[in-house]
C-alpha positions, 0 to 999 in steps of 0.5 A: 624080691624087694619092691621098688619103693622099699628099695629106694627108701632103704637106699636113700635112708642108708645114704642119709645116715652118713649124709644129711643131704639125702632127706626125702625132700632133698632127693626129690629136689635133685630128681625134679619131683615133688617130695610127696610123690617120692614119699608115695613111691617109697611107700608103694602107694604109687607104682614106680615112676617113669624110666626117666625118673628111675634113671635120675634116682639111680644117679642120685642114689648111686644105684645101677639103673638097670637094677632099679628098672628091673625092680620096677618091672621095666626095661630101659629104652636102649635094651628094648631097641636091642631086643626089637632088632632080633626079638626071637633070638633074644627071647630064646637066649633069655629063656635058655639062660633062665636056669644057667648059674651066674658064673656061666652067664658072666663067662659069656658076657666076658667072652662077648666083651672081649670078642672071643667067640 
């Protein structure tokens, strides 16, 4: 699995190839952090930043915030709150889903979304 910083750098550079407005300095400014800090994150010199900064990076880079948070080894605050309401049930659910193929998980998600359960 790709490291957080490497993923951010590759995503930013891929966009930068078609849009020069995605230099390290410009992305850092949009996110509200120092360019040197973003550079150190991208090179994995520093660990992944806070949830707030990760979410801002996701928006600027057009990435899924939950995927970026997972790459950073974090879980969004809203998901933490959901899990904390019924920790045993969610822990068991996640353990059971560990070996289930993606198509089966997607089917469960669709059924829950549609209320057909």
